Phi, psi and omega in degrees: 000147179286164178297325180297316180294317179298319179297315179302312182297320180297312182289327179294320179294327177291323181279328185216094183303340180272004184296141173230134182295154181208172185299343180284341184298308178300327181289322176297315181297320178294318180297331179273002178065021180075011182293116186303315182296316180297321179296318179296318179295318179297318180296322179296333180288348179295345175287346184239328185228149173289161182301326181299319181288322177299316180295322180298319179299321180291323184285343184300104177080002184261330185082183185278327185250128184263132170276170176304323178295317179298322181298318177295322179295323179296323177295317179299320178298317179294323177299312179297320179295320180295320180287333183296334182269002180275148171278176187297321179296320180291323178296315179298319179297315179302313180299312187288330179292346177288357176291337184276151177237128178077019179096179182201162176261165176299323180298315180297317180297322181292317184280323185275314186257339180078036184263144172273152179305329182295327179291318177300316180297320180295316179293328178292318179296336179265013177066019177271343173226160176226132178277131183236185183303149177079013180072017180267167180232144178230153176243136180302139181307322180293321177294318181296318179297319180296313179294328179296321177299319179293320183296321186281001175289344177241088186302321182295314178296324179296317178297319178299319179293319179300317180295317178299319179295313182294319179295319181298316184279339169294316177294322178302315179292317182300321180290345181246028182292345176289005180299339180299343177277359176080025179295115183300325180294317178296319179298319179296316179301317181292315179299324180296331182254017190295327176300316178292319181298316181296319179294318180296319178297314181299320180295318178299322178292317180299321181274353187048052179274096187300322182295316180290322178297314180298320184288332184267334198298317186294311182294315180297318179298320180294322178295318176302318181291313180300326182268001179071025181265056186294319182296314178297317179300316179299318180297313181296315185282333173295319177297319180296315182297319180298316180295318181294321178297318179296316180294323181297323180292341182254350191280153171275174184296333183294323183257354184297323182298314180296321180293318180294323177296314179297320180296319178301318182291317181294317179298322178300319180286328173300319176297319179298315180297317179295322179297314181292335177272000178083016180262077194289319180296315178297318179301318182300319180298314178298317185291322178297319179292320179298313180299316181298317179295314180299319180294319178299326181274001181060037175261073190299317183292319176299318180297324182298320179298315182284334174295321176299314180297324177298319176299322178296318179296322178291319179299318182291337177268001175094002179271076189290324180294316178296320179297317181300319179297319179295314181297317183291321177294316178299315180301317180298318179295315181297319181293323178295327182267005184055038178266094187294320181298314180296317179297318179298319179297316180293321177298319178298316180293321176294328174296320178296320176299316179298319179296321179295333178270003180082010181266073191289327179295316179294320179298315179301317182297318181288324178295318180296317179293322177298314179298318180300316182290319178301317180293325182294325180263003177071035181268097184296320180294315179298321178299315179298321179295314182294321176298321177300314181297320177294328175297318177298319179296316179299321179295317180297328178279351180087009178268081189289330178294315178295319180300315180297322178296314179297314182294323179294318178293320178296317179301317179297319179295316179296319181296323181296331179256011175059040177271099181297322178301311181295319179299317180298317180297318182295318178297324178297316180290322176297326175294320177300315180298318179299319179294318180298334180260015175080010181266075192290325178292318178297320178301313180299316182297316180295317181291326177294320179296318178299314181300317180299319180293317178298320180295320178300324183273345186072027184272097193288324178293322176295318178300315180298316181296317180293323179296316178296320177299317177297326176297318180288328173300313179296322179300314181289341174271000180083012181264078190292320181296317178293321179299317178300315183298315179299310186291324178295320178293320177297318178300316180301315180295316179300318180294322181296323184264359177073029180270093189290324176297320177296322177299317179300313181298316181293317178298319179299314180295318178296323176297318177299316183294315180296324176299314180296333180273359179083010179267072188296319183297312179296320179299317180299318180296317179297318183287328173302313180297317182298314180297318182297313181293319181300320178290325181294320184266355173055051176249112188299310183303316181292322179297317183290324176295321178295320179294325176297317178297325177298318180300316177299319180296318180294321178296318179299329180268004179063030173267073191291324180297314180291325176299321179297323178297317180296315180298321179300317179298316184294328180278341189252324187292144176286150176083009177279126178304142184301323181296327178289318179298319180298318179290325177295319178297316178298319179295321178297314180295321182294319179294318181295323182281315188277321187260330178045050172296145190308318186236030184297312181297321179294325180298316178297316182296319180296317183294333181293344180262003178277164175295119184303321183293318179294320180296317179297316180299319181293318180297313182295317181298313180297319182292315183293329177277346180051055180299000000 
């Protein structure tokens, strides 16, 4: 028997247990051109008509041989025949169920369409619906399009149904707003309904329904972020903001409050998407407006979340004092409201600020407390974030085994909640560790994987960081031309998005490469720029990396006395990353062995007893003046 005949018999037995195959079955299948959906519908009709009658309906006006047009007509005939055996309740259910996209659950069908399970079971038995994994139901696209045409013949009823659908899925999202903690089950539930969620959101935007937009925005925005869909999120929320602004200009005082609340929420997520894409100046504008609106509406807790994000945008642009004020104010609000997630987030960000200032003990303390709080509230995403931060601290201290452990655990956590952003960051850090331990091929592979993930998300700061990392991998392999190309592209991206710490890192790496290539003048100019920006933004790790590059440059120019001053600072100053100190120590030993200036070692030792701040000022002044 052909597959078409077997399919017909299987579905016919489900519809009519007394069915027995007969010679008309192959003829029906041939008349339907082997179309699976048409065959299933025809087989379901065996519960009402004998095969001879089904075949007769198909033969009416078609002839024995079907053309492609006839084949489509035969499907239409089966659709009409399938609907003809439905009662009025079933016909209405079939029409209304076409409102769903990507399937639906019994709960959704009951709340949106008002259907009892028996009606769903009846439509399933007639092959108009199919039960799939997870207890969900789907309608074939051809059936849905046909039913949709029938549904739209009554515009008023259709609008009522659209509103019920949009309201149900706005509530569905609101009930799952704890998704920001990275709960895999919640994420799965949301992803399963994403076709419906997207349609419901779009309808709310078309109607500029501020209440539905406000109810949906937080959960939907968080899902976009967790999945790295920043561009899509920005497009959707930009459309929402435009509609809300237009409606606000026309609104009376009674509805203005709800519109402003929805606008504040949407603007906050626009800032979040821009922040995640590395567009810090643009993010700051959205976040400042969001915070102002929330404060005017006396939504203090909502304002605190966006105030934290505002601090992050300022930190990434090098305004550390402004960032600290935002983080501390947010922390105070969260602690007053017993909001553990928010408090943990602020502690983590304050730890990052401390690390940027070289205050590693304070940073470690805040990261540990942040992790403790995240674990207490079961925030899987926050736990992965805190573990990542502790990995960075371990790397800065030179404890590479501990760092690898933290990053590996963080990577596993991010992978479990499908956070592409987090996975990309962990691979980038694992690549750094591999390079520090001389595993240059592994470093390249990890950084390339990280870059690919960042590119998929359109995350420009991540792309820039991974490019610079690949440049340093190539540099350590002796591939200077390739290293230059990577770092120059990374520098361009960092400059475009205003990431000043990234600019310092890229300039420093380019200075190292140019020094190795014998381009001392160009290297000096790059390192002057790096030092100047590093001092302006007061970030200790980047400043010390730049000074290490300066030491290499001075040695290349045979300015050994000044090189000794720089090395002394790197070996003596607090907050110098361990990897920088190790390389400074190695450079000191190499100079002492290879060049053997009479008092080189003593010079380094003497400078280590000087005031670090005065020594740093003297080194920078001399370097910038290029005496």
